[in-house]
The first five atom37 places (N, CA, C, CB, O) and aatype in JSON, in Angstrom:
{
  "aatype": [12, 9, 3, 11, 6, 11, 9, 7, 11, 10, 9, 3, 11, 0, 11, 19, 15, 9, 9, 15, 15, 19, 3, 15, 2, 7, 13, 14, 2, 16, 11, 0, 12, 10, 11, 14, 1, 9, 1, 2, 7, 10, 11, 6, 13, 18, 13, 15, 16, 2, 16, 15, 15, 2, 1, 19, 0, 5, 18, 6, 11, 2, 14, 11, 0, 4, 9, 18, 13, 18, 1, 11, 7, 11, 19, 11, 18, 6, 7, 19, 12, 10, 11, 7, 11, 12, 6, 19, 10, 11, 16, 5, 6, 9, 11, 3, 11, 19, 17, 11, 11, 18, 3, 18, 9, 13, 18, 14, 11, 7, 11, 15, 3, 14, 3, 18, 4, 19, 10, 11, 13, 19, 0, 5, 15, 7, 1, 18, 18, 4, 3, 10, 11, 16, 6, 15, 13, 3, 9, 6],
  "atom_mask": [
    [1, 1, 1, 1, 1],
    [1, 1, 1, 1, 1],
    [1, 1, 1, 1, 1],
    [1, 1, 1, 1, 1],
    [1, 1, 1, 1, 1],
    [1, 1, 1, 1, 1],
    [1, 1, 1, 1, 1],
    [1, 1, 1, 0, 1],
    [1, 1, 1, 1, 1],
    [1, 1, 1, 1, 1],
    [1, 1, 1, 1, 1],
    [1, 1, 1, 1, 1],
    [1, 1, 1, 1, 1],
    [1, 1, 1, 1, 1],
    [1, 1, 1, 1, 1],
    [1, 1, 1, 1, 1],
    [1, 1, 1, 1, 1],
    [1, 1, 1, 1, 1],
    [1, 1, 1, 1, 1],
    [1, 1, 1, 1, 1],
    [1, 1, 1, 1, 1],
    [1, 1, 1, 1, 1],
    [1, 1, 1, 1, 1],
    [1, 1, 1, 1, 1],
    [1, 1, 1, 1, 1],
    [1, 1, 1, 0, 1],
    [1, 1, 1, 1, 1],
    [1, 1, 1, 1, 1],
    [1, 1, 1, 1, 1],
    [1, 1, 1, 1, 1],
    [1, 1, 1, 1, 1],
    [1, 1, 1, 1, 1],
    [1, 1, 1, 1, 1],
    [1, 1, 1, 1, 1],
    [1, 1, 1, 1, 1],
    [1, 1, 1, 1, 1],
    [1, 1, 1, 1, 1],
    [1, 1, 1, 1, 1],
    [1, 1, 1, 1, 1],
    [1, 1, 1, 1, 1],
    [1, 1, 1, 0, 1],
    [1, 1, 1, 1, 1],
    [1, 1, 1, 1, 1],
    [1, 1, 1, 1, 1],
    [1, 1, 1, 1, 1],
    [1, 1, 1, 1, 1],
    [1, 1, 1, 1, 1],
    [1, 1, 1, 1, 1],
    [1, 1, 1, 1, 1],
    [1, 1, 1, 1, 1],
    [1, 1, 1, 1, 1],
    [1, 1, 1, 1, 1],
    [1, 1, 1, 1, 1],
    [1, 1, 1, 1, 1],
    [1, 1, 1, 1, 1],
    [1, 1, 1, 1, 1],
    [1, 1, 1, 1, 1],
    [1, 1, 1, 1, 1],
    [1, 1, 1, 1, 1],
    [1, 1, 1, 1, 1],
    [1, 1, 1, 1, 1],
    [1, 1, 1, 1, 1],
    [1, 1, 1, 1, 1],
    [1, 1, 1, 1, 1],
    [1, 1, 1, 1, 1],
    [1, 1, 1, 1, 1],
    [1, 1, 1, 1, 1],
    [1, 1, 1, 1, 1],
    [1, 1, 1, 1, 1],
    [1, 1, 1, 1, 1],
    [1, 1, 1, 1, 1],
    [1, 1, 1, 1, 1],
    [1, 1, 1, 0, 1],
    [1, 1, 1, 1, 1],
    [1, 1, 1, 1, 1],
    [1, 1, 1, 1, 1],
    [1, 1, 1, 1, 1],
    [1, 1, 1, 1, 1],
    [1, 1, 1, 0, 1],
    [1, 1, 1, 1, 1],
    [1, 1, 1, 1, 1],
    [1, 1, 1, 1, 1],
    [1, 1, 1, 1, 1],
    [1, 1, 1, 0, 1],
    [1, 1, 1, 1, 1],
    [1, 1, 1, 1, 1],
    [1, 1, 1, 1, 1],
    [1, 1, 1, 1, 1],
    [1, 1, 1, 1, 1],
    [1, 1, 1, 1, 1],
    [1, 1, 1, 1, 1],
    [1, 1, 1, 1, 1],
    [1, 1, 1, 1, 1],
    [1, 1, 1, 1, 1],
    [1, 1, 1, 1, 1],
    [1, 1, 1, 1, 1],
    [1, 1, 1, 1, 1],
    [1, 1, 1, 1, 1],
    [1, 1, 1, 1, 1],
    [1, 1, 1, 1, 1],
    [1, 1, 1, 1, 1],
    [1, 1, 1, 1, 1],
    [1, 1, 1, 1, 1],
    [1, 1, 1, 1, 1],
    [1, 1, 1, 1, 1],
    [1, 1, 1, 1, 1],
    [1, 1, 1, 1, 1],
    [1, 1, 1, 1, 1],
    [1, 1, 1, 1, 1],
    [1, 1, 1, 0, 1],
    [1, 1, 1, 1, 1],
    [1, 1, 1, 1, 1],
    [1, 1, 1, 1, 1],
    [1, 1, 1, 1, 1],
    [1, 1, 1, 1, 1],
    [1, 1, 1, 1, 1],
    [1, 1, 1, 1, 1],
    [1, 1, 1, 1, 1],
    [1, 1, 1, 1, 1],
    [1, 1, 1, 1, 1],
    [1, 1, 1, 1, 1],
    [1, 1, 1, 1, 1],
    [1, 1, 1, 1, 1],
    [1, 1, 1, 1, 1],
    [1, 1, 1, 1, 1],
    [1, 1, 1, 0, 1],
    [1, 1, 1, 1, 1],
    [1, 1, 1, 1, 1],
    [1, 1, 1, 1, 1],
    [1, 1, 1, 1, 1],
    [1, 1, 1, 1, 1],
    [1, 1, 1, 1, 1],
    [1, 1, 1, 1, 1],
    [1, 1, 1, 1, 1],
    [1, 1, 1, 1, 1],
    [1, 1, 1, 1, 1],
    [1, 1, 1, 1, 1],
    [1, 1, 1, 1, 1],
    [1, 1, 1, 1, 1],
    [1, 1, 1, 1, 1]
  ],
  "atom_positions": [
    [[-8.85, -14.48, -18.46], [-8.06, -13.56, -18.38], [-8.63, -12.27, -17.16], [-7.9, -13.14, -19.91], [-9.82, -12.04, -16.97]],
    [[-7.84, -11.77, -16.66], [-7.87, -11.34, -15.4], [-8.35, -9.61, -15.76], [-6.27, -11.67, -14.58], [-7.69, -9.0, -16.6]],
    [[-9.45, -8.97, -15.1], [-9.71, -7.63, -15.58], [-9.53, -6.83, -14.48], [-11.03, -7.43, -16.19], [-10.31, -6.54, -13.57]],
    [[-8.06, -6.43, -14.76], [-7.36, -5.0, -14.06], [-8.18, -3.95, -13.9], [-6.21, -4.37, -14.86], [-8.0, -3.37, -12.83]],
    [[-9.17, -3.4, -14.73], [-9.91, -2.46, -14.49], [-10.84, -2.86, -13.38], [-10.49, -2.05, -15.63], [-11.11, -1.88, -12.69]],
    [[-11.43, -3.96, -12.98], [-12.45, -4.19, -11.73], [-11.46, -4.5, -10.37], [-13.62, -5.67, -12.06], [-11.78, -4.61, -9.19]],
    [[-10.42, -4.58, -10.9], [-9.66, -4.85, -9.72], [-9.12, -3.34, -9.06], [-8.39, -5.89, -10.17], [-9.12, -2.99, -7.88]],
    [[-8.73, -2.71, -10.1], [-8.44, -1.13, -9.61], [-9.74, -0.49, -8.8], [0.0, 0.0, 0.0], [-9.59, 0.07, -7.72]],
    [[-10.9, -0.62, -9.38], [-12.31, -0.61, -8.77], [-12.44, -0.92, -7.21], [-13.15, -1.67, -9.52], [-12.69, -0.21, -6.24]],
    [[-12.16, -2.31, -7.39], [-12.06, -3.13, -5.87], [-11.02, -2.12, -4.75], [-11.13, -5.01, -6.17], [-11.35, -1.71, -3.63]],
    [[-9.87, -1.91, -5.38], [-8.87, -1.16, -4.58], [-9.48, 0.47, -4.34], [-7.32, -1.18, -5.47], [-9.15, 1.07, -3.31]],
    [[-10.04, 0.87, -4.97], [-10.45, 2.57, -4.84], [-11.71, 2.38, -4.07], [-10.78, 3.56, -6.47], [-11.98, 3.46, -3.53]],
    [[-12.45, 1.64, -3.83], [-13.27, 1.29, -3.06], [-12.93, 1.4, -1.72], [-13.59, 0.24, -3.36], [-13.43, 2.24, -0.97]],
    [[-11.84, 0.31, -1.29], [-11.5, -0.6, -0.18], [-11.04, 0.78, 0.64], [-10.22, -2.0, -0.51], [-10.21, 1.53, 0.13]],
    [[-11.68, 1.11, 2.07], [-11.38, 1.79, 3.17], [-10.29, 1.41, 3.84], [-12.32, 1.81, 3.92], [-9.97, 2.23, 4.7]],
    [[-9.55, 0.4, 3.78], [-8.29, -0.16, 4.62], [-7.38, -0.56, 3.23], [-8.71, -1.73, 5.85], [-7.76, -0.71, 2.07]],
    [[-6.08, -0.66, 3.83], [-5.16, -1.34, 2.73], [-4.35, -2.08, 3.82], [-4.17, -0.22, 1.59], [-4.06, -1.52, 4.88]],
    [[-4.03, -3.18, 3.59], [-3.21, -3.99, 4.66], [-1.79, -4.13, 3.62], [-4.08, -5.76, 5.23], [-1.66, -4.37, 2.42]],
    [[-0.89, -3.87, 4.64], [0.73, -3.79, 4.04], [1.17, -4.79, 4.57], [1.74, -2.55, 4.36], [0.57, -5.06, 5.61]],
    [[2.19, -5.65, 4.21], [3.11, -6.33, 5.17], [4.9, -5.81, 4.85], [2.82, -8.17, 4.9], [5.32, -5.49, 3.74]],
    [[5.58, -5.85, 5.93], [6.85, -6.22, 5.63], [7.85, -7.3, 6.05], [7.3, -5.35, 5.83], [7.36, -8.36, 6.44]],
    [[9.12, -7.2, 6.02], [9.78, -8.26, 6.38], [10.66, -7.76, 7.67], [10.58, -8.8, 5.15], [11.36, -6.76, 7.53]],
    [[10.64, -8.38, 8.81], [11.35, -8.05, 10.17], [12.91, -8.71, 9.72], [10.47, -8.92, 11.76], [13.29, -9.3, 8.71]],
    [[13.61, -8.29, 11.02], [15.29, -8.75, 10.47], [15.18, -9.98, 11.2], [16.89, -7.66, 11.0], [16.3, -10.28, 11.63]],
    [[14.12, -10.98, 11.58], [14.48, -12.28, 11.73], [13.69, -12.85, 10.21], [13.92, -12.95, 13.36], [13.59, -14.07, 10.07]],
    [[13.29, -12.18, 9.42], [12.84, -13.01, 7.83], [11.19, -13.17, 8.1], [0.0, 0.0, 0.0], [10.55, -13.55, 7.13]],
    [[10.55, -12.95, 9.18], [9.27, -12.79, 9.68], [8.4, -11.79, 8.85], [9.38, -12.36, 11.08], [8.87, -10.71, 8.52]],
    [[6.86, -12.24, 8.44], [6.45, -10.9, 8.12], [5.58, -10.24, 9.26], [5.67, -10.93, 6.79], [5.05, -10.57, 10.32]],
    [[5.68, -9.53, 8.74], [5.14, -8.14, 9.64], [3.94, -7.54, 8.96], [6.34, -6.83, 9.76], [4.23, -6.93, 7.93]],
    [[2.7, -7.58, 9.27], [1.19, -6.87, 8.75], [0.68, -5.71, 9.33], [0.01, -7.76, 8.95], [0.97, -5.59, 10.52]],
    [[0.18, -5.05, 8.96], [-0.57, -3.92, 9.55], [-1.83, -3.25, 8.74], [0.45, -2.86, 9.78], [-1.91, -3.4, 7.52]],
    [[-2.59, -2.68, 9.3], [-3.79, -2.18, 8.41], [-3.32, -0.39, 8.32], [-5.62, -2.55, 9.35], [-2.73, 0.23, 9.2]],
    [[-3.75, 0.11, 7.07], [-3.49, 1.37, 6.92], [-4.38, 1.78, 6.44], [-2.55, 1.72, 6.38], [-5.32, 1.02, 6.22]],
    [[-4.47, 3.33, 6.03], [-5.39, 3.96, 5.4], [-5.34, 3.82, 3.75], [-5.28, 5.29, 5.87], [-4.21, 3.6, 3.31]],
    [[-6.11, 3.9, 3.05], [-6.25, 3.73, 1.56], [-4.71, 4.55, 1.11], [-7.93, 4.55, 0.88], [-4.0, 5.3, 1.78]],
    [[-4.58, 4.06, -0.32], [-3.39, 4.61, -0.97], [-3.78, 5.94, -0.95], [-3.03, 4.07, -2.4], [-4.99, 6.09, -0.79]],
    [[-3.08, 7.02, -1.05], [-3.03, 8.11, -1.41], [-3.22, 8.6, -3.22], [-1.85, 8.37, -0.78], [-4.13, 9.27, -3.7]],
    [[-2.32, 8.13, -3.74], [-2.18, 8.12, -5.19], [-2.15, 6.28, -5.64], [-0.56, 9.1, -5.63], [-1.51, 5.36, -5.12]],
    [[-2.95, 6.29, -6.6], [-2.63, 4.79, -7.29], [-2.28, 5.24, -8.83], [-4.16, 3.55, -7.24], [-2.61, 6.32, -9.35]],
    [[-1.6, 4.24, -9.41], [-0.81, 4.56, -10.63], [-1.09, 2.95, -11.03], [1.01, 5.23, -10.44], [-0.5, 1.9, -10.75]],
    [[-2.62, 3.36, -12.03], [-2.94, 1.46, -12.27], [-2.87, 0.87, -11.13], [0.0, 0.0, 0.0], [-3.13, 1.36, -10.03]],
    [[-2.36, -0.65, -11.49], [-2.04, -1.64, -10.56], [-0.27, -1.52, -10.33], [-2.61, -3.18, -11.2], [0.24, -2.43, -9.69]],
    [[0.46, -0.63, -10.75], [1.65, -0.7, -10.75], [2.26, 0.02, -9.56], [2.04, -0.31, -11.93], [3.14, -0.54, -8.91]],
    [[1.83, 1.27, -9.23], [2.39, 2.32, -7.85], [1.09, 2.35, -7.03], [2.94, 4.21, -8.31], [-0.11, 2.33, -7.33]],
    [[1.69, 2.39, -6.06], [0.75, 3.07, -4.98], [1.92, 3.68, -3.88], [-0.46, 1.78, -4.18], [3.08, 3.35, -3.6]],
    [[0.84, 4.89, -3.34], [1.57, 5.89, -2.77], [0.62, 6.11, -1.31], [1.71, 7.27, -3.88], [-0.56, 6.46, -1.37]],
    [[1.28, 5.86, -0.14], [1.08, 6.01, 1.27], [1.93, 7.01, 1.86], [1.28, 4.79, 1.94], [3.07, 7.3, 1.49]],
    [[1.13, 7.63, 3.04], [1.74, 8.26, 3.88], [2.01, 7.63, 5.3], [1.1, 9.33, 3.92], [0.98, 7.22, 5.83]],
    [[2.99, 7.47, 5.94], [3.39, 7.45, 7.15], [4.2, 8.06, 7.81], [3.61, 6.68, 7.34], [4.8, 9.03, 7.36]],
    [[4.4, 7.52, 9.22], [5.69, 8.03, 10.0], [6.81, 7.53, 9.99], [5.6, 8.08, 11.16], [6.94, 6.31, 10.06]],
    [[7.81, 8.32, 9.9], [9.14, 8.09, 9.55], [9.49, 6.95, 10.49], [10.06, 9.36, 9.67], [9.98, 5.88, 10.13]],
    [[9.21, 7.29, 11.68], [9.66, 6.61, 12.69], [9.18, 5.38, 12.89], [9.54, 7.22, 13.67], [9.65, 4.65, 13.76]],
    [[8.1, 4.98, 12.05], [7.32, 3.64, 12.21], [8.47, 2.24, 12.02], [5.98, 3.61, 10.86], [9.48, 2.22, 11.32]],
    [[8.09, 1.51, 12.59], [9.03, 0.39, 12.31], [8.96, 0.1, 10.95], [8.75, -0.83, 13.08], [9.97, -0.23, 10.33]],
    [[7.82, 0.19, 10.41], [7.76, -0.3, 8.77], [8.63, 0.39, 8.17], [6.43, -0.12, 7.95], [9.29, -0.26, 7.37]],
    [[8.93, 1.68, 8.27], [9.92, 2.27, 7.51], [11.24, 1.76, 7.71], [9.93, 3.58, 7.72], [11.96, 1.47, 6.75]],
    [[11.64, 1.61, 9.0], [12.57, 0.88, 9.17], [12.85, -0.49, 8.74], [12.63, 0.94, 10.13], [14.02, -0.82, 8.59]],
    [[11.76, -1.46, 8.49], [11.99, -2.93, 7.75], [12.11, -2.29, 6.7], [10.86, -4.21, 7.7], [13.3, -2.23, 6.4]],
    [[11.3, -1.64, 5.78], [11.6, -1.21, 4.24], [12.88, -0.73, 3.6], [10.82, -0.19, 3.94], [13.35, -0.88, 2.48]],
    [[13.38, 0.02, 4.89], [14.77, 0.77, 4.55], [15.83, -0.57, 4.66], [15.21, 2.21, 5.83], [16.8, -0.42, 3.92]],
    [[15.85, -1.81, 5.42], [16.88, -2.84, 5.46], [16.29, -3.75, 4.03], [16.89, -3.79, 7.16], [17.09, -4.11, 3.17]],
    [[14.84, -4.04, 3.92], [14.22, -5.05, 3.19], [13.38, -4.42, 2.22], [13.49, -5.98, 4.01], [12.36, -4.26, 2.89]],
    [[13.15, -3.98, 1.14], [12.17, -3.44, 0.29], [11.32, -4.41, -0.01], [12.65, -2.85, -0.85], [10.22, -4.01, -0.4]],
    [[11.49, -5.71, 0.06], [10.25, -6.51, -0.19], [8.89, -6.49, 0.52], [10.59, -7.69, -0.05], [8.85, -7.06, 1.61]],
    [[7.94, -5.99, 0.13], [6.79, -5.9, 0.35], [5.29, -6.7, -0.39], [6.87, -4.72, 0.26], [5.13, -7.23, -1.48]],
    [[4.39, -6.49, 0.73], [2.63, -7.01, -0.51], [1.64, -6.23, 0.29], [1.85, -9.26, -0.56], [1.66, -6.11, 1.51]],
    [[0.89, -5.8, -0.44], [-0.49, -5.05, -0.11], [-1.58, -5.46, -0.48], [-0.6, -3.89, -0.52], [-1.72, -5.78, -1.66]],
    [[-2.55, -5.54, 0.34], [-3.98, -6.67, 0.1], [-5.05, -5.55, 0.28], [-4.26, -8.22, 1.52], [-5.01, -4.71, 1.18]],
    [[-5.97, -5.64, -0.66], [-6.91, -4.95, -0.25], [-8.42, -6.18, -0.84], [-6.69, -3.22, -0.97], [-8.42, -7.08, -1.67]],
    [[-9.37, -5.71, -0.07], [-10.56, -6.3, -0.08], [-12.07, -5.97, 0.27], [-10.3, -7.07, 0.47], [-12.36, -5.09, 1.08]],
    [[-12.9, -6.67, -0.33], [-14.41, -6.26, -0.02], [-14.82, -7.18, -0.16], [-15.16, -5.33, -0.66], [-14.61, -8.02, -1.04]],
    [[-15.89, -7.17, 1.17], [-17.19, -8.33, 1.83], [-18.16, -7.83, 1.62], [-17.36, -8.73, 3.36], [-18.5, -6.67, 1.85]],
    [[-18.92, -8.93, 0.98], [-20.22, -8.46, 0.87], [-21.03, -9.3, 1.81], [0.0, 0.0, 0.0], [-20.53, -9.93, 2.74]],
    [[-22.41, -9.26, 1.48], [-23.2, -9.96, 2.53], [-22.8, -12.0, 2.06], [-25.3, -9.29, 2.29], [-22.8, -12.99, 2.79]],
    [[-22.58, -11.87, 0.83], [-22.35, -13.54, 0.5], [-21.06, -13.27, -0.36], [-23.81, -14.49, -0.51], [-20.41, -14.31, -0.27]],
    [[-20.53, -12.57, -0.98], [-19.41, -12.34, -1.87], [-18.09, -11.47, -1.05], [-20.05, -11.46, -3.19], [-18.02, -10.35, -0.55]],
    [[-17.06, -12.67, -1.22], [-15.91, -11.97, -0.99], [-14.65, -11.73, -2.07], [-15.47, -12.6, 0.06], [-14.26, -12.7, -2.71]],
    [[-14.15, -10.68, -2.23], [-13.3, -10.19, -3.22], [-11.65, -9.72, -2.51], [-14.18, -8.88, -3.92], [-11.52, -9.21, -1.4]],
    [[-10.87, -9.93, -3.17], [-9.85, -9.39, -2.77], [-8.23, -9.75, -3.73], [0.0, 0.0, 0.0], [-7.95, -10.75, -4.39]],
    [[-7.4, -8.46, -3.44], [-6.3, -8.69, -4.21], [-5.17, -8.44, -3.64], [-6.33, -8.1, -5.27], [-5.1, -7.49, -2.86]],
    [[-4.02, -9.24, -3.93], [-2.89, -9.58, -3.48], [-1.98, -8.95, -4.36], [-2.76, -10.93, -3.35], [-2.06, -9.16, -5.57]],
    [[-0.82, -7.96, -3.74], [-0.07, -7.23, -4.78], [1.55, -7.65, -4.13], [-0.54, -5.33, -4.85], [1.69, -7.4, -2.94]],
    [[2.5, -8.14, -4.7], [3.97, -8.49, -4.43], [4.53, -7.2, -5.33], [4.53, -10.26, -5.0], [4.36, -6.68, -6.43]],
    [[5.37, -7.04, -4.02], [6.61, -6.2, -5.28], [7.62, -5.6, -3.86], [0.0, 0.0, 0.0], [7.97, -6.28, -2.89]],
    [[7.94, -4.06, -4.15], [8.98, -3.35, -3.52], [8.64, -2.26, -2.86], [9.87, -3.02, -4.33], [8.15, -1.36, -3.56]],
    [[8.75, -2.05, -1.7], [8.44, -0.42, -1.2], [9.67, 0.27, -0.84], [7.46, -0.29, 0.18], [10.57, -0.17, -0.12]],
    [[9.6, 1.64, -1.53], [10.53, 2.44, -1.12], [9.86, 3.75, -0.01], [11.21, 2.93, -2.51], [8.72, 4.23, 0.08]],
    [[11.11, 4.02, 0.68], [10.68, 5.05, 1.48], [11.43, 6.59, 0.89], [11.09, 4.59, 3.08], [12.61, 6.94, 0.85]],
    [[9.97, 7.38, 0.42], [10.74, 8.31, 0.15], [10.11, 9.7, 0.8], [10.96, 8.27, -1.31], [8.9, 9.86, 0.97]],
    [[11.36, 10.89, 1.2], [11.62, 11.54, 2.21], [11.46, 13.2, 1.11], [13.24, 10.94, 3.06], [11.44, 14.32, 1.62]],
    [[11.38, 12.98, -0.04], [11.42, 14.44, -0.63], [10.55, 15.37, -0.05], [11.1, 14.49, -2.03], [9.74, 15.0, 0.8]],
    [[10.63, 16.58, -0.43], [9.66, 17.82, 0.13], [8.48, 17.45, -1.24], [10.62, 19.88, 0.14], [7.27, 17.51, -1.02]],
    [[8.85, 17.17, -2.24], [8.13, 17.42, -3.38], [7.0, 16.03, -3.51], [9.28, 17.61, -4.71], [5.91, 15.97, -4.09]],
    [[7.62, 15.16, -2.86], [6.5, 13.97, -3.0], [5.74, 14.21, -1.71], [7.15, 12.26, -3.09], [4.54, 13.97, -1.82]],
    [[6.19, 14.67, -0.37], [5.57, 14.95, 0.29], [4.42, 15.91, 0.18], [6.22, 15.07, 0.88], [3.33, 15.84, 0.75]],
    [[4.82, 16.73, -0.57], [3.48, 17.74, -1.14], [2.17, 17.25, -1.79], [3.99, 18.65, -2.28], [0.99, 17.55, -1.61]],
    [[3.01, 16.08, -2.9], [2.24, 15.88, -3.72], [0.79, 14.89, -2.86], [3.15, 15.23, -4.93], [-0.33, 15.15, -3.28]],
    [[0.9, 14.11, -2.02], [0.72, 13.57, -0.92], [-0.15, 13.74, 0.21], [1.55, 13.62, -0.62], [-1.0, 13.01, 0.72]],
    [[0.37, 15.04, 0.51], [-0.12, 15.87, 1.78], [-1.96, 15.85, 1.69], [0.63, 17.75, 1.64], [-2.52, 15.89, 0.6]],
    [[-2.54, 15.8, 2.66], [-3.89, 16.12, 2.57], [-4.35, 16.71, 3.67], [-4.65, 15.08, 2.3], [-3.72, 16.34, 4.66]],
    [[-5.35, 17.63, 3.94], [-5.53, 18.88, 4.76], [-5.42, 18.16, 6.1], [-7.0, 19.79, 4.52], [-4.84, 18.64, 7.07]],
    [[-6.01, 16.98, 6.09], [-6.35, 16.28, 7.36], [-4.91, 15.88, 8.07], [-7.33, 14.91, 7.03], [-4.97, 15.73, 9.3]],
    [[-3.67, 15.68, 7.45], [-2.94, 15.35, 8.06], [-2.13, 15.92, 9.06], [-2.57, 14.98, 7.47], [-1.16, 15.39, 9.6]],
    [[-2.65, 17.17, 9.29], [-1.84, 17.54, 10.4], [-2.68, 17.1, 11.88], [-1.51, 19.23, 10.27], [-2.61, 17.88, 12.83]],
    [[-3.42, 15.92, 12.01], [-3.63, 15.35, 13.0], [-2.4, 14.17, 13.2], [-5.04, 14.94, 12.89], [-2.16, 13.75, 14.34]],
    [[-1.89, 13.81, 12.38], [-1.03, 12.84, 12.56], [0.72, 13.89, 12.58], [-1.36, 11.54, 11.14], [1.78, 13.74, 13.2]],
    [[0.32, 14.68, 11.77], [2.09, 15.28, 11.74], [1.79, 16.83, 12.0], [3.14, 15.05, 9.88], [1.59, 17.56, 11.03]],
    [[1.75, 17.31, 13.22], [1.57, 18.63, 13.48], [2.38, 20.06, 12.94], [1.67, 18.55, 14.7], [2.08, 21.25, 12.89]],
    [[3.46, 19.3, 12.59], [4.32, 20.23, 12.03], [4.43, 20.33, 10.4], [5.61, 19.93, 12.6], [5.2, 20.87, 9.61]],
    [[3.47, 19.67, 10.31], [2.64, 20.09, 8.64], [3.44, 19.11, 7.89], [0.0, 0.0, 0.0], [3.93, 18.13, 8.45]],
    [[3.64, 19.41, 6.27], [4.25, 18.87, 5.16], [5.66, 18.48, 5.23], [4.11, 19.72, 4.19], [6.34, 17.52, 4.86]],
    [[5.85, 19.69, 5.9], [7.63, 19.59, 6.29], [8.08, 18.49, 7.65], [8.23, 21.44, 6.89], [9.25, 18.13, 7.77]],
    [[7.06, 18.06, 8.57], [7.48, 17.6, 9.59], [8.09, 16.16, 9.3], [6.47, 17.69, 10.52], [7.75, 15.27, 8.52]],
    [[9.38, 16.29, 10.45], [10.64, 15.11, 10.38], [9.86, 13.92, 10.07], [11.61, 14.83, 11.92], [10.12, 13.03, 9.26]],
    [[8.64, 14.07, 11.02], [8.04, 12.18, 10.75], [7.09, 11.9, 10.25], [7.71, 11.28, 11.81], [6.24, 11.1, 10.65]],
    [[7.11, 12.57, 9.24], [6.33, 12.15, 8.21], [6.83, 11.8, 6.78], [5.47, 13.06, 8.11], [7.57, 12.65, 6.28]],
    [[6.61, 10.89, 6.17], [7.52, 10.27, 4.53], [6.34, 9.76, 3.84], [8.9, 8.7, 4.67], [5.23, 10.1, 4.24]],
    [[6.49, 8.81, 2.62], [5.84, 8.24, 2.07], [6.14, 7.08, 1.56], [5.52, 8.84, 1.48], [7.36, 6.91, 1.62]],
    [[5.58, 6.17, 1.07], [6.15, 5.14, 0.63], [5.39, 5.11, -0.34], [6.31, 4.06, 1.37], [4.23, 5.5, -0.3]],
    [[6.02, 4.57, -1.48], [6.18, 4.04, -2.8], [6.51, 2.6, -2.73], [7.24, 4.79, -3.56], [7.57, 2.02, -2.5]],
    [[4.72, 1.97, -3.11], [4.93, 0.38, -3.48], [4.85, 0.46, -4.79], [3.84, -0.74, -2.91], [4.19, 1.29, -5.42]],
    [[5.73, -0.65, -5.36], [5.81, -0.95, -6.96], [5.55, -2.44, -7.15], [7.34, -0.56, -7.65], [6.43, -3.19, -6.72]],
    [[4.52, -2.97, -7.7], [3.96, -3.93, -7.81], [4.66, -4.85, -9.03], [2.65, -3.54, -7.89], [4.94, -4.44, -10.15]],
    [[4.85, -6.07, -8.56], [5.79, -7.0, -9.81], [4.68, -8.1, -9.92], [7.67, -7.79, -9.27], [4.91, -8.54, -11.05]],
    [[3.79, -8.71, -9.5], [2.65, -9.39, -9.42], [1.66, -9.54, -8.57], [2.87, -10.21, -9.53], [1.69, -9.0, -7.46]],
    [[0.47, -10.41, -9.05], [-0.85, -10.23, -8.01], [-1.09, -11.3, -8.14], [0.0, 0.0, 0.0], [-0.6, -12.07, -8.97]],
    [[-2.32, -11.63, -6.94], [-3.25, -12.72, -7.09], [-4.47, -11.95, -6.69], [-2.95, -14.08, -6.19], [-4.51, -10.99, -5.92]],
    [[-5.55, -12.58, -7.4], [-6.85, -12.23, -7.42], [-7.59, -13.39, -6.79], [-7.3, -11.87, -8.8], [-7.34, -14.57, -7.06]],
    [[-8.58, -12.95, -5.89], [-9.82, -13.83, -5.31], [-11.13, -13.26, -5.79], [-9.87, -13.84, -3.65], [-11.32, -12.05, -5.91]],
    [[-12.14, -14.3, -6.1], [-13.4, -13.76, -6.02], [-13.95, -15.23, -6.5], [-13.74, -12.29, -6.97], [-13.37, -16.04, -7.22]],
    [[-15.57, -15.35, -5.72], [-16.17, -16.55, -5.86], [-15.32, -17.84, -5.94], [-16.93, -16.44, -6.94], [-15.48, -18.48, -6.98]],
    [[-14.65, -18.23, -5.24], [-13.71, -19.29, -4.59], [-13.14, -19.63, -5.46], [-14.15, -20.4, -3.92], [-12.84, -20.83, -5.54]],
    [[-12.73, -18.67, -6.51], [-11.75, -18.88, -7.39], [-10.29, -17.76, -7.46], [-12.58, -18.89, -8.68], [-10.52, -16.55, -7.46]],
    [[-9.05, -18.16, -7.5], [-8.07, -17.5, -7.72], [-7.64, -17.5, -8.93], [-7.27, -17.76, -7.02], [-7.81, -18.38, -9.78]],
    [[-6.82, -16.05, -9.07], [-5.72, -16.49, -10.3], [-4.72, -15.36, -10.5], [-6.49, -16.77, -11.86], [-5.04, -14.19, -10.71]],
    [[-3.43, -15.86, -10.41], [-2.54, -15.09, -10.23], [-2.12, -14.22, -11.69], [-1.51, -15.93, -9.6], [-2.43, -14.58, -12.82]],
    [[-1.47, -13.2, -11.41], [-0.93, -12.44, -12.73], [0.22, -11.74, -12.68], [-1.8, -11.5, -13.22], [0.81, -11.69, -11.6]],
    [[0.73, -11.08, -13.77], [1.98, -10.18, -13.81], [1.78, -8.68, -13.82], [2.75, -10.49, -15.02], [0.95, -8.21, -14.6]],
    [[2.24, -8.15, -13.3], [2.19, -6.32, -13.49], [2.86, -5.8, -14.79], [3.15, -5.44, -12.17], [4.07, -5.84, -14.99]],
    [[2.06, -5.38, -15.56], [3.19, -4.89, -17.05], [3.35, -3.51, -16.87], [2.5, -5.09, -18.84], [4.03, -2.86, -17.66]]
  ]
}
């Protein structure tokens, strides 16, 4: 049985998020991002990003997405992939909720910067890897 609390701790400790989208030719596009700003269990994740980014355009055309988190120790490697859908959110309410003080570095016009938006990922299923074993699971 998958330990979802353990997976949550792995995600919280990860310094980097890997996110993937699908381009107009059907190919996966992957990039590293900052960790999620908000995490609700293993179901919902909120990221901040630039409205003008390629990723936002791709998610608006095709919401299929994947996110990945990992931890590499001296010997042990642990990772979790979550598959689901990504939604682009542009309401001021969600932008205010996700905003961090240091975001002015990326969005000089502040919380209302038109180039600032939020990505909301909703997971449907996952795959966990640890100690040479993998296990698939559904998100409830």
